[in-house]
C-alpha positions, 0 to 999 in steps of 0.5 A, spaced: 228 603 612 233 604 606 230 600 600 234 604 594 239 599 591 239 601 584 244 605 580 245 612 581 243 613 573 237 609 574 235 613 581 231 619 579 233 626 582 226 626 586 228 619 589 235 621 591 232 627 594 227 623 598 233 619 601 238 625 602 232 628 606 231 622 610 238 622 612 237 629 615 231 627 619 235 622 622 240 627 624 245 626 619 250 631 617 251 630 609 255 634 604 255 633 596 261 629 593 264 629 586 263 622 584 265 620 577 261 625 573 264 631 577 271 629 578 277 633 575 285 632 575 290 631 570 291 624 570 287 618 572 290 617 578 288 624 580 281 623 577 280 617 581 282 620 588 278 626 587 271 622 586 271 622 594 272 630 594 267 634 597 263 639 591 263 645 597 267 647 603 265 643 608 268 645 615 261 648 617 257 642 616 262 639 622 258 644 626 251 644 623 246 640 619 244 642 612 237 645 611 232 642 606 233 648 601 241 647 601 240 639 599 235 641 594 239 646 591 245 641 591 241 636 587 239 642 582 246 644 581 249 636 581 244 631 580 249 626 579 253 627 585 255 622 590 253 624 598 257 623 604 255 623 611 259 627 616 261 623 622 262 624 629 258 628 634 254 632 629 251 626 626 252 622 632 255 616 629 262 613 628 264 609 622 269 603 622 271 603 615 273 595 613 276 596 606 279 589 605 277 581 606 282 581 612 279 587 615 272 584 614 274 577 617 277 581 623 271 585 624 267 579 624 271 576 629 270 582 634 263 582 633 263 589 629 258 587 623 252 586 627 250 594 627 248 598 621 252 596 615 253 599 608 256 595 603 262 598 599 266 596 593 271 592 598 268 591 604 263 595 609 262 601 613 260 599 620 256 605 623 256 606 631 253 611 636 257 616 638 259 615 645 256 619 650 263 619 654 270 619 652 273 621 646 274 617 639 280 619 635 280 618 627 285 613 625 288 609 619 291 602 618 289 599 625 293 593 626 296 594 620 290 592 616 285 596 611 281 599 617 280 606 618 276 610 624 272 616 622 269 620 628 269 628 629 272 631 623 271 626 618 266 623 613 264 617 609 261 616 602 254 613 603 248 610 599 246 611 593 253 613 591 257 610 586 264 608 587 269 609 581 269 602 580 261 602 578 260 599 585 254 602 588 254 603 596 248 599 599 245 599 606 245 592 608 243 593 616 239 598 619 239 597 627 245 601 630 249 599 636 253 603 641 261 603 639 265 598 642 269 600 648 276 598 646 275 604 641 273 609 646 279 613 650 276 614 657 276 620 660 280 620 667 276 620 673 277 625 678 279 621 685 278 624 692 284 623 696 283 627 702 280 621 706 286 617 705 291 622 708 288 620 715 290 613 714 287 606 712 287 599 715 290 593 712 288 591 706 287 598 703 294 600 704 298 598 698 292 601 693 292 607 697 299 608 697 299 607 689 294 613 689 297 618 693 304 617 691 301 617 683 298 624 685 305 626 688 309 624 682 304 627 677 305 634 681 313 633 680 315 631 687 322 627 687 323 620 690 326 623 696 320 628 697 315 622 695 318 617 700 318 623 706 311 624 705 309 616 704 313 615 711 309 620 715 302 618 712 304 611 713 305 612 721 297 613 721 296 606 718 293 600 722 298 597 722 304 601 718 307 598 712 314 596 712 319 602 709 322 597 704 315 596 701 314 603 701 321 604 697 320 599 692 313 601 691 315 609 690 321 606 685 316 602 681 311 608 680 317 613 678 320 608 673 313 607 670 312 615 670 318 616 667 317 611 661 310 614 660 312 621 660 319 622 657 318 625 651 325 625 649 325 617 649 320 617 643 323 616 636 321 614 629 323 608 626 322 606 619 316 602 618 319 596 613 324 594 618 319 594 624 314 589 621 319 585 617 324 580 621 332 581 620 333 579 627 332 572 630 331 570 637 332 563 636 338 561 640 340 556 635 340 561 630 344 567 633 350 569 629 349 562 625 350 562 618 342 561 617 338 565 613 331 568 614 325 566 609 318 569 610 313 567 605 307 572 605 301 569 601 294 573 599 289 570 594 294 565 591 300 571 590 306 569 594 311 574 596 318 573 599 322 576 604 329 573 605 335 575 610 342 572 608 347 573 613 355 573 611 359 567 613 363 571 617 358 574 622 352 570 621 345 572 623 343 578 627 340 577 634 337 580 640 344 584 642 344 586 634 337 589 634 339 593 640 345 596 636 340 597 630 335 601 635 340 605 638 343 607 631 336 609 628 334 613 634 340 617 633 338 618 625 331 619 627 333 625 631 337 629 626 334 634 622 331 633 615 332 631 610 338 626 612 343 625 607 349 620 607 354 619 610 351 619 617 355 621 623 353 616 629 358 618 634 363 614 638 362 607 640 362 609 647 356 613 646 352 607 643 354 603 649 351 608 654 345 608 649 344 601 650 345 601 658 353 600 659 356 604 664 363 602 663 366 602 656 371 596 656 375 594 650 370 588 650 364 591 650 366 596 644 368 591 640 362 587 641 358 593 638 363 594 633 362 587 630 355 588 631 355 594 626 359 590 621 354 584 622 348 588 620 352 591 615 353 585 612 346 582 611 343 581 604 336 583 604 332 580 598 325 583 597 320 580 592 314 585 592 315 586 600 319 592 602 315 598 601 318 604 597 314 610 600 317 615 595 315 611 589 308 608 593 310 601 591 313 594 594 319 593 590 323 587 588 331 588 590 337 585 593 340 590 598 344 592 605 340 596 610 347 599 611 351 600 605 358 602 608 361 604 615 367 607 617 369 606 624 372 611 629 380 612 628 380 609 621 382 613 615 377 616 610 377 617 603 382 623 604 387 619 608 384 623 615 383 619 621 376 619 623 374 622 630 367 618 630 363 613 626 360 614 620 355 610 616 352 610 609 344 608 609 341 604 603 338 610 599 331 607 599 331 606 607 334 613 607 328 616 603 323 612 607 325 616 613 326 623 610 319 621 607 316 620 614 314 613 612 316 611 620 312 609 626 313 612 633 317 607 638 319 609 646 326 607 646 326 607 654 320 602 654 324 598 649 330 598 654 327 597 660 325 590 658 329 585 661 327 579 656 329 579 649 323 576 647 319 581 651 323 587 647 322 583 640 314 583 642 314 590 644 318 592 638 314 588 633 307 590 635 309 598 637 307 600 630 300 597 631 299 602 637 294 606 633 288 606 638 287 607 645 285 600 648 284 597 641 286 590 642 292 587 638 290 580 635 296 576 631 297 569 630 302 565 633 305 563 627 306 570 624 309 572 631 314 566 631 315 569 624 317 576 626 321 574 632 324 568 628 323 563 634 321 556 634 314 554 632 311 550 638 306 545 637 302 545 643 299 550 647 303 548 654 309 549 650 307 556 647 305 558 654 312 556 656 315 560 651 312 566 651 309 567 658 315 570 661 315 575 656 308 576 657 308 577 664 314 583 664 310 586 658 304 586 663 308 588 669 311 594 666 304 597 664 305 596 656 299 591 656 293 590 661 292 583 659 294 578 654 290 571 652 290 566 647 284 564 643 284 558 638 280 560 631 278 555 626 285 555 622 290 558 628 292 560 635 291 567 636 294 572 641 290 578 644 294 583 647 289 588 650 292 595 652 
């Protein structure tokens, strides 16, 4: 169907017009793009960025397709222009942009390369049919890889355009497939509940209670109100459920509802220290003087991340991670821009935030020592830690907390401090102020009982970019993130992780978790 593969300079205006009109006949909405010839900018970086900018205001072409006369007019004005296809419902396509070798390999494992494909400078554009039901959201950096989704309100550069590196976009495959289900956010079905109110038989009682109680909770009813209605309903069942079972079910549903709908529990955590390990879940290493060393290898380039503990406090563990989460939530809720020193309140307040109802001297001392332990670690980044303001990976040695003064101590003026103050590392603080953060649900994290479940949720939460999209992570990478022992046999791996996995599924964070052996390593697939 698409045969042109010569460079833009070698394609005549009539040939280009023929291809662009072909796009129109296929139902694609297209727009003219600046490309290398018509770009602008004061710096080379700006010129490169603007090569992908439209030559015209393009909002209207999200709602209507250009006419043949408009396309011919564009080619008269800008004969060497590039072209883009507007994605979404207007063109009946969703495009998955795979912009690295890692992304292409991921797509191949997930069967995404069997559809209409365009070869780009660093990967592929995979075209899929826009779904008839449900919604698709635009997204970037899916699974922390160079994978973007272009749907309504987006566009992708199309052949015969020329990339600024002088690589031509080329059609590879022409047959388009439906969009995979995991990219689609399903519309909620309206369920008729009235027949359930007359009572149900054994085998239908639990499911019916969940459906009825779920509707009552969504309507704002309290636990007592839900219980009263459930007990009245239960009298009509054959046979009735026990009151104890009803109480347990309602409590569980209300708990899940609060976790899913309590927006005050959502906060934004600096990205680097979600993806890079600074805590260990290994019982053999917690609070010991053992460093964390992680080597990232990509195309024969090695980048190192090292965490060196102090000889006094040792390596931070799960409890220290909880304290760090509480501190970051406090910081996240401050008005921007945030500046040092930062008042993180009293140690009693932090104790309350992590679930303590009583504040013994022992508990407060544990929290105080935890903050000291976090402050005492040295972080060594060799082009691993990302500075969002400079837009580059830095090589540096630093602490995440540069200084701390505790409640009751004296400040620089000799006055007694009423709360605890910290000074965050400047780069860490600048990243927060620059919005280099990921969303995380504080209540979900603290509702998890298993420390490993907490760690998995904390580490994978930045990857929750698309509804229903599975997260694939190698077992080796997960053990690096959690700093736990890397087991050799699958039975031992399951013994190590399955209790945490069961809890994550029970709470509704994931629907299914399974193991998949690839050519080189074991993958763990987390399905939402």
